[in-house]
N, CA, C, O and CB atoms as a CASP TS submission, in Angstrom:
PFRMAT TS
TARGET T0000
AUTHOR 0000-0000-0000
METHOD Language model
MODEL 1
PARENT N/A
ATOM      1  N   MET     1      69.371 -83.834 -82.589  1.00  0.00           N
ATOM      2  CA  MET     1      70.798 -84.102 -82.615  1.00  0.00           C
ATOM      3  C   MET     1      71.030 -85.588 -82.834  1.00  0.00           C
ATOM      4  O   MET     1      70.337 -86.426 -82.258  1.00  0.00           O
ATOM      5  CB  MET     1      71.471 -83.631 -81.312  1.00  0.00           C
ATOM      6  N   GLU     2      71.999 -85.906 -83.663  1.00  0.00           N
ATOM      7  CA  GLU     2      72.320 -87.297 -83.930  1.00  0.00           C
ATOM      8  C   GLU     2      72.989 -87.941 -82.726  1.00  0.00           C
ATOM      9  O   GLU     2      73.682 -87.266 -81.965  1.00  0.00           O
ATOM     10  CB  GLU     2      73.217 -87.409 -85.154  1.00  0.00           C
ATOM     11  N   GLN     3      72.788 -89.239 -82.548  1.00  0.00           N
ATOM     12  CA  GLN     3      73.406 -89.972 -81.451  1.00  0.00           C
ATOM     13  C   GLN     3      74.806 -90.405 -81.873  1.00  0.00           C
ATOM     14  O   GLN     3      74.974 -91.027 -82.922  1.00  0.00           O
ATOM     15  CB  GLN     3      72.543 -91.200 -81.041  1.00  0.00           C
ATOM     16  N   ARG     4      75.793 -90.085 -81.074  1.00  0.00           N
ATOM     17  CA  ARG     4      77.169 -90.500 -81.329  1.00  0.00           C
ATOM     18  C   ARG     4      77.589 -91.446 -80.224  1.00  0.00           C
ATOM     19  O   ARG     4      77.187 -91.301 -79.069  1.00  0.00           O
ATOM     20  CB  ARG     4      78.132 -89.276 -81.414  1.00  0.00           C
ATOM     21  N   ASN     5      78.416 -92.430 -80.602  1.00  0.00           N
ATOM     22  CA  ASN     5      78.975 -93.360 -79.626  1.00  0.00           C
ATOM     23  C   ASN     5      80.482 -93.131 -79.522  1.00  0.00           C
ATOM     24  O   ASN     5      81.142 -92.797 -80.505  1.00  0.00           O
ATOM     25  CB  ASN     5      78.664 -94.836 -80.019  1.00  0.00           C
ATOM     26  N   CYS     6      81.002 -93.314 -78.332  1.00  0.00           N
ATOM     27  CA  CYS     6      82.419 -93.102 -78.050  1.00  0.00           C
ATOM     28  C   CYS     6      83.290 -94.071 -78.834  1.00  0.00           C
ATOM     29  O   CYS     6      83.012 -95.270 -78.877  1.00  0.00           O
ATOM     30  CB  CYS     6      82.689 -93.247 -76.558  1.00  0.00           C
ATOM     31  N   ALA     7      84.348 -93.550 -79.453  1.00  0.00           N
ATOM     32  CA  ALA     7      85.299 -94.374 -80.211  1.00  0.00           C
ATOM     33  C   ALA     7      86.173 -95.206 -79.274  1.00  0.00           C
ATOM     34  O   ALA     7      86.767 -96.191 -79.713  1.00  0.00           O
ATOM     35  CB  ALA     7      86.183 -93.487 -81.105  1.00  0.00           C
ATOM     36  N   LYS     8      86.266 -94.838 -78.006  1.00  0.00           N
ATOM     37  CA  LYS     8      87.124 -95.543 -77.045  1.00  0.00           C
ATOM     38  C   LYS     8      86.392 -96.671 -76.313  1.00  0.00           C
ATOM     39  O   LYS     8      86.900 -97.789 -76.226  1.00  0.00           O
ATOM     40  CB  LYS     8      87.677 -94.559 -76.030  1.00  0.00           C
ATOM     41  N   CYS     9      85.185 -96.373 -75.783  1.00  0.00           N
ATOM     42  CA  CYS     9      84.501 -97.367 -74.947  1.00  0.00           C
ATOM     43  C   CYS     9      83.097 -97.726 -75.427  1.00  0.00           C
ATOM     44  O   CYS     9      82.484 -98.653 -74.897  1.00  0.00           O
ATOM     45  CB  CYS     9      84.419 -96.861 -73.541  1.00  0.00           C
ATOM     46  N   GLY    10      82.575 -96.999 -76.430  1.00  0.00           N
ATOM     47  CA  GLY    10      81.237 -97.280 -76.937  1.00  0.00           C
ATOM     48  C   GLY    10      80.121 -96.579 -76.183  1.00  0.00           C
ATOM     49  O   GLY    10      78.952 -96.738 -76.533  1.00  0.00           O
ATOM     50  N   GLY    11      80.456 -95.802 -75.147  1.00  0.00           N
ATOM     51  CA  GLY    11      79.450 -95.076 -74.372  1.00  0.00           C
ATOM     52  C   GLY    11      78.771 -93.995 -75.200  1.00  0.00           C
ATOM     53  O   GLY    11      79.183 -93.722 -76.328  1.00  0.00           O
ATOM     54  N   SER    12      77.738 -93.385 -74.648  1.00  0.00           N
ATOM     55  CA  SER    12      77.021 -92.335 -75.375  1.00  0.00           C
ATOM     56  C   SER    12      77.748 -91.000 -75.224  1.00  0.00           C
ATOM     57  O   SER    12      78.306 -90.693 -74.170  1.00  0.00           O
ATOM     58  CB  SER    12      75.563 -92.215 -74.865  1.00  0.00           C
ATOM     59  N   MET    13      77.729 -90.212 -76.308  1.00  0.00           N
ATOM     60  CA  MET    13      78.393 -88.914 -76.330  1.00  0.00           C
ATOM     61  C   MET    13      77.349 -87.820 -76.151  1.00  0.00           C
ATOM     62  O   MET    13      76.249 -87.913 -76.696  1.00  0.00           O
ATOM     63  CB  MET    13      79.185 -88.711 -77.652  1.00  0.00           C
ATOM     64  N   GLU    14      77.693 -86.780 -75.385  1.00  0.00           N
ATOM     65  CA  GLU    14      76.813 -85.635 -75.227  1.00  0.00           C
ATOM     66  C   GLU    14      77.496 -84.407 -75.810  1.00  0.00           C
ATOM     67  O   GLU    14      78.703 -84.226 -75.652  1.00  0.00           O
ATOM     68  CB  GLU    14      76.446 -85.412 -73.736  1.00  0.00           C
ATOM     69  N   GLN    15      76.713 -83.556 -76.491  1.00  0.00           N
ATOM     70  CA  GLN    15      77.269 -82.369 -77.125  1.00  0.00           C
ATOM     71  C   GLN    15      77.448 -81.246 -76.124  1.00  0.00           C
ATOM     72  O   GLN    15      76.625 -81.055 -75.229  1.00  0.00           O
ATOM     73  CB  GLN    15      76.381 -81.913 -78.265  1.00  0.00           C
ATOM     74  N   GLY    16      78.527 -80.509 -76.284  1.00  0.00           N
ATOM     75  CA  GLY    16      78.804 -79.321 -75.495  1.00  0.00           C
ATOM     76  C   GLY    16      79.627 -78.371 -76.343  1.00  0.00           C
ATOM     77  O   GLY    16      79.673 -78.513 -77.565  1.00  0.00           O
ATOM     78  N   PHE    17      80.277 -77.405 -75.715  1.00  0.00           N
ATOM     79  CA  PHE    17      81.144 -76.495 -76.462  1.00  0.00           C
ATOM     80  C   PHE    17      82.253 -75.999 -75.554  1.00  0.00           C
ATOM     81  O   PHE    17      82.165 -76.087 -74.329  1.00  0.00           O
ATOM     82  CB  PHE    17      80.339 -75.305 -77.039  1.00  0.00           C
ATOM     83  N   ILE    18      83.297 -75.475 -76.179  1.00  0.00           N
ATOM     84  CA  ILE    18      84.422 -74.905 -75.464  1.00  0.00           C
ATOM     85  C   ILE    18      84.380 -73.405 -75.712  1.00  0.00           C
ATOM     86  O   ILE    18      84.579 -72.971 -76.847  1.00  0.00           O
ATOM     87  CB  ILE    18      85.792 -75.537 -75.920  1.00  0.00           C
ATOM     88  N   PRO    19      84.125 -72.598 -74.680  1.00  0.00           N
ATOM     89  CA  PRO    19      84.023 -71.155 -74.903  1.00  0.00           C
ATOM     90  C   PRO    19      85.384 -70.539 -75.208  1.00  0.00           C
ATOM     91  O   PRO    19      86.418 -70.998 -74.721  1.00  0.00           O
ATOM     92  CB  PRO    19      83.404 -70.473 -73.684  1.00  0.00           C
ATOM     93  N   ASP    20      85.358 -69.503 -76.013  1.00  0.00           N
ATOM     94  CA  ASP    20      86.540 -68.713 -76.316  1.00  0.00           C
ATOM     95  C   ASP    20      86.689 -67.685 -75.201  1.00  0.00           C
ATOM     96  O   ASP    20      85.686 -67.196 -74.681  1.00  0.00           O
ATOM     97  CB  ASP    20      86.437 -68.025 -77.729  1.00  0.00           C
ATOM     98  N   VAL    21      87.891 -67.356 -74.834  1.00  0.00           N
ATOM     99  CA  VAL    21      88.138 -66.385 -73.770  1.00  0.00           C
ATOM    100  C   VAL    21      87.869 -64.976 -74.296  1.00  0.00           C
ATOM    101  O   VAL    21      88.250 -64.646 -75.419  1.00  0.00           O
ATOM    102  CB  VAL    21      89.594 -66.505 -73.236  1.00  0.00           C
ATOM    103  N   GLY    22      87.229 -64.169 -73.502  1.00  0.00           N
ATOM    104  CA  GLY    22      86.985 -62.786 -73.885  1.00  0.00           C
ATOM    105  C   GLY    22      85.577 -62.347 -73.546  1.00  0.00           C
ATOM    106  O   GLY    22      84.768 -63.126 -73.042  1.00  0.00           O
ATOM    107  N   GLU    23      85.302 -61.110 -73.825  1.00  0.00           N
ATOM    108  CA  GLU    23      83.971 -60.542 -73.613  1.00  0.00           C
ATOM    109  C   GLU    23      83.460 -60.019 -74.935  1.00  0.00           C
ATOM    110  O   GLU    23      84.171 -59.227 -75.553  1.00  0.00           O
ATOM    111  CB  GLU    23      83.993 -59.414 -72.541  1.00  0.00           C
ATOM    112  N   PRO    24      82.332 -60.378 -75.408  1.00  0.00           N
ATOM    113  CA  PRO    24      81.466 -61.387 -74.808  1.00  0.00           C
ATOM    114  C   PRO    24      82.028 -62.790 -75.039  1.00  0.00           C
ATOM    115  O   PRO    24      82.834 -62.999 -75.946  1.00  0.00           O
ATOM    116  CB  PRO    24      80.043 -61.281 -75.382  1.00  0.00           C
ATOM    117  N   VAL    25      81.600 -63.750 -74.213  1.00  0.00           N
ATOM    118  CA  VAL    25      82.033 -65.130 -74.377  1.00  0.00           C
ATOM    119  C   VAL    25      81.465 -65.658 -75.689  1.00  0.00           C
ATOM    120  O   VAL    25      80.285 -65.463 -75.981  1.00  0.00           O
ATOM    121  CB  VAL    25      81.580 -66.014 -73.170  1.00  0.00           C
ATOM    122  N   ARG    26      82.305 -66.328 -76.484  1.00  0.00           N
ATOM    123  CA  ARG    26      81.889 -66.862 -77.786  1.00  0.00           C
ATOM    124  C   ARG    26      82.367 -68.295 -77.912  1.00  0.00           C
ATOM    125  O   ARG    26      83.105 -68.799 -77.065  1.00  0.00           O
ATOM    126  CB  ARG    26      82.441 -65.997 -78.953  1.00  0.00           C
ATOM    127  N   PHE    27      81.930 -68.948 -78.996  1.00  0.00           N
ATOM    128  CA  PHE    27      82.440 -70.278 -79.319  1.00  0.00           C
ATOM    129  C   PHE    27      83.898 -70.197 -79.725  1.00  0.00           C
ATOM    130  O   PHE    27      84.325 -69.200 -80.308  1.00  0.00           O
ATOM    131  CB  PHE    27      81.612 -70.925 -80.438  1.00  0.00           C
ATOM    132  N   ALA    28      84.662 -71.229 -79.426  1.00  0.00           N
ATOM    133  CA  ALA    28      85.979 -71.378 -80.020  1.00  0.00           C
ATOM    134  C   ALA    28      85.765 -71.715 -81.494  1.00  0.00           C
ATOM    135  O   ALA    28      84.776 -72.362 -81.839  1.00  0.00           O
ATOM    136  CB  ALA    28      86.832 -72.486 -79.283  1.00  0.00           C
ATOM    137  N   HIS    29      86.672 -71.290 -82.363  1.00  0.00           N
ATOM    138  CA  HIS    29      86.556 -71.524 -83.803  1.00  0.00           C
ATOM    139  C   HIS    29      87.820 -72.166 -84.350  1.00  0.00           C
ATOM    140  O   HIS    29      88.919 -71.915 -83.855  1.00  0.00           O
ATOM    141  CB  HIS    29      86.271 -70.213 -84.540  1.00  0.00           C
ATOM    142  N   TRP    30      87.659 -72.991 -85.369  1.00  0.00           N
ATOM    143  CA  TRP    30      88.765 -73.592 -86.092  1.00  0.00           C
ATOM    144  C   TRP    30      89.094 -72.706 -87.286  1.00  0.00           C
ATOM    145  O   TRP    30      88.195 -72.237 -87.985  1.00  0.00           O
ATOM    146  CB  TRP    30      88.424 -75.043 -86.543  1.00  0.00           C
ATOM    147  N   HIS    31      90.399 -72.475 -87.520  1.00  0.00           N
ATOM    148  CA  HIS    31      90.861 -71.678 -88.658  1.00  0.00           C
ATOM    149  C   HIS    31      91.894 -72.479 -89.430  1.00  0.00           C
ATOM    150  O   HIS    31      92.697 -73.199 -88.836  1.00  0.00           O
ATOM    151  CB  HIS    31      91.454 -70.314 -88.192  1.00  0.00           C
ATOM    152  N   ASP    32      91.877 -72.358 -90.747  1.00  0.00           N
ATOM    153  CA  ASP    32      92.811 -73.119 -91.562  1.00  0.00           C
ATOM    154  C   ASP    32      94.216 -72.523 -91.506  1.00  0.00           C
ATOM    155  O   ASP    32      94.388 -71.326 -91.270  1.00  0.00           O
ATOM    156  CB  ASP    32      92.324 -73.175 -93.004  1.00  0.00           C
ATOM    157  N   GLY    33      95.205 -73.364 -91.723  1.00  0.00           N
ATOM    158  CA  GLY    33      96.600 -72.939 -91.764  1.00  0.00           C
ATOM    159  C   GLY    33      97.221 -72.757 -90.389  1.00  0.00           C
ATOM    160  O   GLY    33      96.524 -72.776 -89.375  1.00  0.00           O
ATOM    161  N   PRO    34      98.537 -72.581 -90.363  1.00  0.00           N
ATOM    162  CA  PRO    34      99.225 -72.376 -89.087  1.00  0.00           C
ATOM    163  C   PRO    34      99.007 -70.959 -88.567  1.00  0.00           C
ATOM    164  O   PRO    34      98.759 -70.051 -89.360  1.00  0.00           O
ATOM    165  CB  PRO    34     100.725 -72.655 -89.238  1.00  0.00           C
ATOM    166  N   PRO    35      99.093 -70.748 -87.249  1.00  0.00           N
ATOM    167  CA  PRO    35      98.930 -69.393 -86.710  1.00  0.00           C
ATOM    168  C   PRO    35     100.108 -68.506 -87.111  1.00  0.00           C
ATOM    169  O   PRO    35     101.245 -68.968 -87.213  1.00  0.00           O
ATOM    170  CB  PRO    35      98.794 -69.435 -85.172  1.00  0.00           C
ATOM    171  N   LYS    36      99.814 -67.222 -87.337  1.00  0.00           N
ATOM    172  CA  LYS    36     100.845 -66.240 -87.678  1.00  0.00           C
ATOM    173  C   LYS    36     100.752 -65.091 -86.684  1.00  0.00           C
ATOM    174  O   LYS    36      99.660 -64.641 -86.336  1.00  0.00           O
ATOM    175  CB  LYS    36     100.684 -65.726 -89.153  1.00  0.00           C
ATOM    176  N   LYS    37     101.898 -64.628 -86.238  1.00  0.00           N
ATOM    177  CA  LYS    37     101.932 -63.548 -85.249  1.00  0.00           C
ATOM    178  C   LYS    37     101.354 -62.265 -85.827  1.00  0.00           C
ATOM    179  O   LYS    37     101.508 -61.963 -87.010  1.00  0.00           O
ATOM    180  CB  LYS    37     103.368 -63.307 -84.764  1.00  0.00           C
ATOM    181  N   SER    38     100.683 -61.521 -84.952  1.00  0.00           N
ATOM    182  CA  SER    38     100.160 -60.203 -85.281  1.00  0.00           C
ATOM    183  C   SER    38     100.860 -59.191 -84.379  1.00  0.00           C
ATOM    184  O   SER    38     101.105 -59.463 -83.204  1.00  0.00           O
ATOM    185  CB  SER    38      98.597 -60.143 -85.108  1.00  0.00           C
ATOM    186  N   PHE    39     101.174 -58.052 -84.921  1.00  0.00           N
ATOM    187  CA  PHE    39     101.838 -57.020 -84.127  1.00  0.00           C
ATOM    188  C   PHE    39     100.952 -56.557 -82.978  1.00  0.00           C
ATOM    189  O   PHE    39     101.452 -56.306 -81.881  1.00  0.00           O
ATOM    190  CB  PHE    39     102.216 -55.831 -85.009  1.00  0.00           C
ATOM    191  N   TRP    40      99.632 -56.439 -83.211  1.00  0.00           N
ATOM    192  CA  TRP    40      98.721 -55.884 -82.208  1.00  0.00           C
ATOM    193  C   TRP    40      98.001 -56.912 -81.350  1.00  0.00           C
ATOM    194  O   TRP    40      97.807 -56.677 -80.157  1.00  0.00           O
ATOM    195  CB  TRP    40      97.713 -55.049 -82.882  1.00  0.00           C
ATOM    196  N   PHE    41      97.600 -58.044 -81.917  1.00  0.00           N
ATOM    197  CA  PHE    41      96.646 -58.911 -81.225  1.00  0.00           C
ATOM    198  C   PHE    41      97.146 -60.311 -80.890  1.00  0.00           C
ATOM    199  O   PHE    41      96.321 -61.167 -80.570  1.00  0.00           O
ATOM    200  CB  PHE    41      95.437 -59.034 -82.044  1.00  0.00           C
ATOM    201  N   GLY    42      98.417 -60.592 -80.943  1.00  0.00           N
ATOM    202  CA  GLY    42      98.901 -61.926 -80.632  1.00  0.00           C
ATOM    203  C   GLY    42      98.998 -62.805 -81.862  1.00  0.00           C
ATOM    204  O   GLY    42     100.096 -63.205 -82.252  1.00  0.00           O
ATOM    205  N   ILE    43      97.852 -63.116 -82.488  1.00  0.00           N
ATOM    206  CA  ILE    43      97.849 -63.858 -83.747  1.00  0.00           C
ATOM    207  C   ILE    43      96.909 -63.191 -84.739  1.00  0.00           C
ATOM    208  O   ILE    43      95.939 -62.529 -84.368  1.00  0.00           O
ATOM    209  CB  ILE    43      97.436 -65.328 -83.517  1.00  0.00           C
ATOM    210  N   ARG    44      97.228 -63.387 -86.002  1.00  0.00           N
ATOM    211  CA  ARG    44      96.421 -62.823 -87.085  1.00  0.00           C
ATOM    212  C   ARG    44      95.361 -63.852 -87.493  1.00  0.00           C
ATOM    213  O   ARG    44      95.669 -65.035 -87.638  1.00  0.00           O
ATOM    214  CB  ARG    44      97.318 -62.424 -88.311  1.00  0.00           C
ATOM    215  N   ILE    45      94.134 -63.410 -87.676  1.00  0.00           N
ATOM    216  CA  ILE    45      93.053 -64.288 -88.119  1.00  0.00           C
ATOM    217  C   ILE    45      92.579 -63.791 -89.471  1.00  0.00           C
ATOM    218  O   ILE    45      92.067 -62.679 -89.592  1.00  0.00           O
ATOM    219  CB  ILE    45      91.875 -64.325 -87.084  1.00  0.00           C
ATOM    220  N   ASN    46      92.755 -64.632 -90.496  1.00  0.00           N
ATOM    221  CA  ASN    46      92.429 -64.233 -91.865  1.00  0.00           C
ATOM    222  C   ASN    46      91.119 -64.808 -92.376  1.00  0.00           C
ATOM    223  O   ASN    46      90.689 -64.468 -93.478  1.00  0.00           O
ATOM    224  CB  ASN    46      93.531 -64.643 -92.780  1.00  0.00           C
ATOM    225  N   SER    47      90.481 -65.662 -91.608  1.00  0.00           N
ATOM    226  CA  SER    47      89.238 -66.280 -92.079  1.00  0.00           C
ATOM    227  C   SER    47      88.191 -66.231 -90.981  1.00  0.00           C
ATOM    228  O   SER    47      88.513 -66.025 -89.811  1.00  0.00           O
ATOM    229  CB  SER    47      89.481 -67.741 -92.527  1.00  0.00           C
ATOM    230  N   GLN    48      86.944 -66.418 -91.362  1.00  0.00           N
ATOM    231  CA  GLN    48      85.818 -66.420 -90.416  1.00  0.00           C
ATOM    232  C   GLN    48      85.942 -67.569 -89.427  1.00  0.00           C
ATOM    233  O   GLN    48      85.607 -67.407 -88.254  1.00  0.00           O
ATOM    234  CB  GLN    48      84.480 -66.515 -91.167  1.00  0.00           C
ATOM    235  N   GLY    49      86.407 -68.703 -89.869  1.00  0.00           N
ATOM    236  CA  GLY    49      86.537 -69.870 -89.012  1.00  0.00           C
ATOM    237  C   GLY    49      85.230 -70.636 -88.898  1.00  0.00           C
ATOM    238  O   GLY    49      84.175 -70.171 -89.330  1.00  0.00           O
ATOM    239  N   LEU    50      85.324 -71.804 -88.313  1.00  0.00           N
ATOM    240  CA  LEU    50      84.153 -72.665 -88.119  1.00  0.00           C
ATOM    241  C   LEU    50      83.962 -72.913 -86.632  1.00  0.00           C
ATOM    242  O   LEU    50      84.932 -73.192 -85.927  1.00  0.00           O
ATOM    243  CB  LEU    50      84.309 -74.012 -88.886  1.00  0.00           C
ATOM    244  N   PRO    51      82.718 -72.816 -86.135  1.00  0.00           N
ATOM    245  CA  PRO    51      82.468 -73.089 -84.716  1.00  0.00           C
ATOM    246  C   PRO    51      82.831 -74.537 -84.385  1.00  0.00           C
ATOM    247  O   PRO    51      82.629 -75.443 -85.193  1.00  0.00           O
ATOM    248  CB  PRO    51      80.986 -72.809 -84.358  1.00  0.00           C
ATOM    249  N   ILE    52      83.368 -74.735 -83.185  1.00  0.00           N
ATOM    250  CA  ILE    52      83.774 -76.062 -82.734  1.00  0.00           C
ATOM    251  C   ILE    52      82.759 -76.594 -81.729  1.00  0.00           C
ATOM    252  O   ILE    52      82.422 -75.920 -80.755  1.00  0.00           O
ATOM    253  CB  ILE    52      85.192 -76.024 -82.110  1.00  0.00           C
ATOM    254  N   ALA    53      82.277 -77.809 -81.975  1.00  0.00           N
ATOM    255  CA  ALA    53      81.436 -78.517 -81.010  1.00  0.00           C
ATOM    256  C   ALA    53      82.289 -79.581 -80.345  1.00  0.00           C
ATOM    257  O   ALA    53      83.097 -80.233 -81.006  1.00  0.00           O
ATOM    258  CB  ALA    53      80.173 -79.150 -81.695  1.00  0.00           C
ATOM    259  N   ALA    54      82.119 -79.758 -79.065  1.00  0.00           N
ATOM    260  CA  ALA    54      82.842 -80.779 -78.312  1.00  0.00           C
ATOM    261  C   ALA    54      81.845 -81.837 -77.860  1.00  0.00           C
ATOM    262  O   ALA    54      80.823 -81.518 -77.253  1.00  0.00           O
ATOM    263  CB  ALA    54      83.598 -80.159 -77.089  1.00  0.00           C
ATOM    264  N   PHE    55      82.143 -83.085 -78.154  1.00  0.00           N
ATOM    265  CA  PHE    55      81.308 -84.194 -77.698  1.00  0.00           C
ATOM    266  C   PHE    55      82.085 -84.956 -76.635  1.00  0.00           C
ATOM    267  O   PHE    55      83.240 -85.324 -76.846  1.00  0.00           O
ATOM    268  CB  PHE    55      80.897 -85.136 -78.887  1.00  0.00           C
ATOM    269  N   ARG    56      81.437 -85.196 -75.471  1.00  0.00           N
ATOM    270  CA  ARG    56      82.062 -85.852 -74.329  1.00  0.00           C
ATOM    271  C   ARG    56      81.358 -87.162 -74.035  1.00  0.00           C
ATOM    272  O   ARG    56      80.130 -87.229 -73.986  1.00  0.00           O
ATOM    273  CB  ARG    56      82.039 -84.940 -73.093  1.00  0.00           C
ATOM    274  N   CYS    57      82.159 -88.207 -73.838  1.00  0.00           N
ATOM    275  CA  CYS    57      81.591 -89.508 -73.481  1.00  0.00           C
ATOM    276  C   CYS    57      81.131 -89.474 -72.032  1.00  0.00           C
ATOM    277  O   CYS    57      81.891 -89.091 -71.143  1.00  0.00           O
ATOM    278  CB  CYS    57      82.621 -90.650 -73.702  1.00  0.00           C
ATOM    279  N   SER    58      79.884 -89.877 -71.796  1.00  0.00           N
ATOM    280  CA  SER    58      79.338 -89.871 -70.437  1.00  0.00           C
ATOM    281  C   SER    58      79.915 -91.007 -69.588  1.00  0.00           C
ATOM    282  O   SER    58      79.757 -91.005 -68.367  1.00  0.00           O
ATOM    283  CB  SER    58      77.815 -89.981 -70.483  1.00  0.00           C
ATOM    284  N   GLU    59      80.587 -91.981 -70.226  1.00  0.00           N
ATOM    285  CA  GLU    59      81.174 -93.109 -69.500  1.00  0.00           C
ATOM    286  C   GLU    59      82.636 -92.859 -69.120  1.00  0.00           C
ATOM    287  O   GLU    59      83.001 -92.972 -67.950  1.00  0.00           O
ATOM    288  CB  GLU    59      81.074 -94.374 -70.340  1.00  0.00           C
ATOM    289  N   CYS    60      83.474 -92.518 -70.109  1.00  0.00           N
ATOM    290  CA  CYS    60      84.912 -92.414 -69.853  1.00  0.00           C
ATOM    291  C   CYS    60      85.477 -90.995 -69.952  1.00  0.00           C
ATOM    292  O   CYS    60      86.638 -90.776 -69.605  1.00  0.00           O
ATOM    293  CB  CYS    60      85.641 -93.289 -70.809  1.00  0.00           C
ATOM    294  N   GLY    61      84.675 -90.020 -70.422  1.00  0.00           N
ATOM    295  CA  GLY    61      85.123 -88.640 -70.495  1.00  0.00           C
ATOM    296  C   GLY    61      85.892 -88.275 -71.751  1.00  0.00           C
ATOM    297  O   GLY    61      86.333 -87.134 -71.886  1.00  0.00           O
ATOM    298  N   TYR    62      86.066 -89.217 -72.678  1.00  0.00           N
ATOM    299  CA  TYR    62      86.783 -88.945 -73.926  1.00  0.00           C
ATOM    300  C   TYR    62      86.107 -87.802 -74.681  1.00  0.00           C
ATOM    301  O   TYR    62      84.879 -87.730 -74.727  1.00  0.00           O
ATOM    302  CB  TYR    62      86.845 -90.215 -74.811  1.00  0.00           C
ATOM    303  N   LEU    63      86.915 -86.895 -75.281  1.00  0.00           N
ATOM    304  CA  LEU    63      86.384 -85.766 -76.048  1.00  0.00           C
ATOM    305  C   LEU    63      86.684 -85.921 -77.531  1.00  0.00           C
ATOM    306  O   LEU    63      87.771 -86.348 -77.917  1.00  0.00           O
ATOM    307  CB  LEU    63      86.964 -84.448 -75.532  1.00  0.00           C
ATOM    308  N   GLU    64      85.699 -85.565 -78.361  1.00  0.00           N
ATOM    309  CA  GLU    64      85.878 -85.450 -79.805  1.00  0.00           C
ATOM    310  C   GLU    64      85.447 -84.049 -80.191  1.00  0.00           C
ATOM    311  O   GLU    64      84.415 -83.563 -79.729  1.00  0.00           O
ATOM    312  CB  GLU    64      85.059 -86.546 -80.591  1.00  0.00           C
ATOM    313  N   LEU    65      86.233 -83.396 -81.038  1.00  0.00           N
ATOM    314  CA  LEU    65      85.926 -82.040 -81.492  1.00  0.00           C
ATOM    315  C   LEU    65      85.564 -82.074 -82.971  1.00  0.00           C
ATOM    316  O   LEU    65      86.197 -82.774 -83.762  1.00  0.00           O
ATOM    317  CB  LEU    65      87.125 -81.083 -81.242  1.00  0.00           C
ATOM    318  N   TYR    66      84.527 -81.300 -83.339  1.00  0.00           N
ATOM    319  CA  TYR    66      84.085 -81.191 -84.722  1.00  0.00           C
ATOM    320  C   TYR    66      83.912 -79.719 -85.051  1.00  0.00           C
ATOM    321  O   TYR    66      83.365 -78.958 -84.253  1.00  0.00           O
ATOM    322  CB  TYR    66      82.761 -81.979 -84.962  1.00  0.00           C
ATOM    323  N   ALA    67      84.382 -79.316 -86.237  1.00  0.00           N
ATOM    324  CA  ALA    67      84.266 -77.931 -86.685  1.00  0.00           C
ATOM    325  C   ALA    67      83.336 -77.883 -87.896  1.00  0.00           C
ATOM    326  O   ALA    67      83.625 -78.481 -88.933  1.00  0.00           O
ATOM    327  CB  ALA    67      85.669 -77.331 -87.031  1.00  0.00           C
ATOM    328  N   SER    68      82.208 -77.159 -87.758  1.00  0.00           N
ATOM    329  CA  SER    68      81.237 -77.068 -88.830  1.00  0.00           C
ATOM    330  C   SER    68      80.285 -75.911 -88.547  1.00  0.00           C
ATOM    331  O   SER    68      80.015 -75.590 -87.390  1.00  0.00           O
ATOM    332  CB  SER    68      80.463 -78.395 -88.988  1.00  0.00           C
ATOM    333  N   ASN    69      79.783 -75.294 -89.599  1.00  0.00           N
ATOM    334  CA  ASN    69      78.768 -74.252 -89.412  1.00  0.00           C
ATOM    335  C   ASN    69      77.482 -74.807 -88.829  1.00  0.00           C
ATOM    336  O   ASN    69      76.647 -74.044 -88.344  1.00  0.00           O
ATOM    337  CB  ASN    69      78.471 -73.566 -90.729  1.00  0.00           C
ATOM    338  N   ASP    70      77.307 -76.133 -88.867  1.00  0.00           N
ATOM    339  CA  ASP    70      76.144 -76.770 -88.238  1.00  0.00           C
ATOM    340  C   ASP    70      76.102 -76.518 -86.737  1.00  0.00           C
ATOM    341  O   ASP    70      75.038 -76.614 -86.125  1.00  0.00           O
ATOM    342  CB  ASP    70      76.155 -78.271 -88.506  1.00  0.00           C
ATOM    343  N   TYR    71      77.240 -76.198 -86.138  1.00  0.00           N
ATOM    344  CA  TYR    71      77.331 -76.019 -84.694  1.00  0.00           C
ATOM    345  C   TYR    71      77.319 -74.554 -84.264  1.00  0.00           C
ATOM    346  O   TYR    71      77.630 -74.253 -83.112  1.00  0.00           O
ATOM    347  CB  TYR    71      78.576 -76.676 -84.186  1.00  0.00           C
ATOM    348  N   ALA    72      76.973 -73.658 -85.147  1.00  0.00           N
ATOM    349  CA  ALA    72      76.899 -72.226 -84.816  1.00  0.00           C
ATOM    350  C   ALA    72      75.822 -72.013 -83.748  1.00  0.00           C
ATOM    351  O   ALA    72      74.851 -72.766 -83.675  1.00  0.00           O
ATOM    352  CB  ALA    72      76.590 -71.366 -86.094  1.00  0.00           C
ATOM    353  N   ALA    73      76.004 -70.987 -82.931  1.00  0.00           N
ATOM    354  CA  ALA    73      75.016 -70.687 -81.870  1.00  0.00           C
ATOM    355  C   ALA    73      73.675 -70.347 -82.503  1.00  0.00           C
ATOM    356  O   ALA    73      73.605 -69.668 -83.527  1.00  0.00           O
ATOM    357  CB  ALA    73      75.500 -69.508 -80.964  1.00  0.00           C
ATOM    358  N   SER    74      72.617 -70.833 -81.873  1.00  0.00           N
ATOM    359  CA  SER    74      71.267 -70.553 -82.402  1.00  0.00           C
ATOM    360  C   SER    74      70.555 -69.525 -81.566  1.00  0.00           C
ATOM    361  O   SER    74      69.414 -69.170 -81.863  1.00  0.00           O
ATOM    362  CB  SER    74      70.432 -71.826 -82.461  1.00  0.00           C
TER
END
């Protein structure tokens, strides 16, 4: 994993993830465009989406989110 430094304080960033609610627990995903209501499920999802990785600064707690297939579960 590449080393990232915090944009706020310069501290070191550690990788984590934000789980999506539901069973089974999955990664949260980024989807393009604005959300659209679905009659059955709350919102309609028209694309596969990209897994979101969350990087947290170990010094100040600042979070950065990145969406890429590089962050898919292994």
